[in-house]
N, C-alpha and C positions, 0 to 999 in steps of 0.2 A: 504494500500500500504506500502511495505517496501522500504525505501529510502536507497540507498547504495552509499557512497562516496568511490570510488575505487581508490587506488593509486598503482603505481609501486614504489618500494623502491628508495631511493636516489642513486646517483652515487657511484660506487665502482671502485677499481683500474682496474678491468676487463672491465668495461664499458669504462673507459678512455683509455684502451690499445687495440684499434681497435675492441671494442665490443667482447672481448673474451668470449666464452660461459662459464658461471659460474655454472649454474645448481644447483646441491646440494652442491657444494663447499661453505663452510661457511666463508665468508669474511666480513670485516667491511666496513662501508661507508668511502669515502674519505672526506677530509675537505670540498670540494665542495658539496658532498652528504649530509653532515650535514647541510650546509647552505640551500640547496634545501628543506630539510625536515622542517627546522625551518621557512622558508618562507610560508609554507602551513598553519602554525598555525593561522596566522591572517585571512586566508580565512575561516577557520573552527570555529573561535572564537565565532561567533554569532549563531551557529547552535546547537540545543539541540541534543546531541549525546547520544544514549542509551548504546552503547557498542563499543569497539574497538577490532578488530580481526586482526591477522597477521599470515603469514607464521612463522614457528618456526626458520627460519634462521635469524641470527643476523642483517643482512642488512635490513630486513623487520621489525623486532621487534623494532630496533633502530629508523627507520623512523616513525613508528607508535607512539612511545613514544614522539619523538620530535615534530611531527605534531599535536598531540592532548594534550600532557601533562597529559595523563590518563593512568590507568593500561591497559595493553594489554593482550588479551587472545590469546595465540598461538594455531593454529590448523594445524595438520599435512596435512589435505586435501588441504591447501593453499601453500604447499611447491612447489618450482619450478619444472619444468619438469626434469626428469632424462634424461640427454642428452647422456648417455652412453659414447662411445669413443670420442664424440665431446667435452666433458667437458675439460676446460682449454686450448682450441684451438680457433683460429679465424675461421670464415667461410672459408676464403681463404686457411687456412692450411688444414682443413679436407676435403675440396672439392678435393684438389690435391690428397689426400690419397685414396678417394673412391668417384669419381664423380657420379657413378650410385646410390649409397645410397642416396646422397643429392637429386638427381632427383626423386627417389621414394618417399622421404619425401615430396618434394615440390608438387608432383602430388597427393599423398594420405597419408597425415600425420595421418589420423585417424587410418590406419591399418599398418603403417610402424613404426618400433621401432627407435626412435631417436638415432643416433650414432650407430645403429646396435644392441646395447645391452640395450638401455634405454626404456623409456615408449613410447607407441603410443598415438596419440591424443585422441582416444576414451576413453582410460583409464583416461587420464587427465580430460577430460570433465566430465566423470562420477563422479569422486571424488569431483571436484569443484562444480558440480551441486548438489551433495548430501549435501555439506556444505550449499549452498543457500536454499535448501529445508528445512533444519533444522532452518536456520535463519528466514524463513517465519513462522515457528511455534513459535519460541522464541520471535520474534519481528514483529508480523503481521502488525502493524501500526507504527513501530518504524523507527529510523534512526541509521544506523551503519556506521562505518568507517572500511574498509577492506584494508590491505596493503599486496599486493602480488608481483608477478613477471611478467615480460614482456611476457613470454611464456604462463603461465596459464591464465593470464588476457585476452590475445588476443584470445586464443583458446576458452575460455568460451564465450566471447562476440560474436565471429563468430557463435558459435553454437546457442546461444540464439536469435541472429538476423536472423537465418535461412540461413546463408551463408554456402557454402561448406567449410569444414575445410581447404582445400588447399588455401583459400583466407585469412586465419587468419593474414598473414603478411601484408595485406592491411590496417590493423588497426594499427595506430601509437600511441605509448604511451611513452612519455618522462619520465625520472626519476622524481619522486615526483609530476607528473602532476595528476590532479583530473579528473576522469571520474565519472559522476553522472548518475545513472539509478534507476528506480523503478521496483519492481516486484509486480504484483497483486497476489491475493489468488491462482490463477492457475499457477503461475510462469511465466506468460507472461511479457516480458520486454518492458519498454519504456526508450529509451536512451535520456537523457536530455542534457548532456554535454559530450564531448569527448576531453580528453587531454587538459583540461582548466588550 
């Protein structure tokens, strides 16, 4: 079994500003985000960790470094969803601009491009699943820490748990909270902790 300690990065100024969609915008953690990541270190201190992976974006890499005190391996497959024209806006702002597009995303994120020009959920799930398939080969009986983002983490978990992707927003993940799951040799998931 591969054990995965999955985190969302710590708070950014976009999270603090009405949950503005950050997407691929590369911004730092806030002071609160740094403290959130540092608090995780004690929870992971007694765990034998084989490797630490993160999105290449600074908010995820910095969270991974603070939470583990280890070298971090960035992986492009863990980058946040490309939210297209929704990036740098709050949900309230972009829904006013194009309510039909938000409705289509909510009903079928798998086949709808986020923000009209970004990624669809199926593309996100494919790249994140490819990452975990590789991890199963590299660390078949290991334990890894993965620091990603709210969008990719929730879409991947919804997919692995057999939920329709339109229900991905039903999975809640706070900044720097731990989700623990195991993947067996066939890639089947066992969710052990959510948002701990």
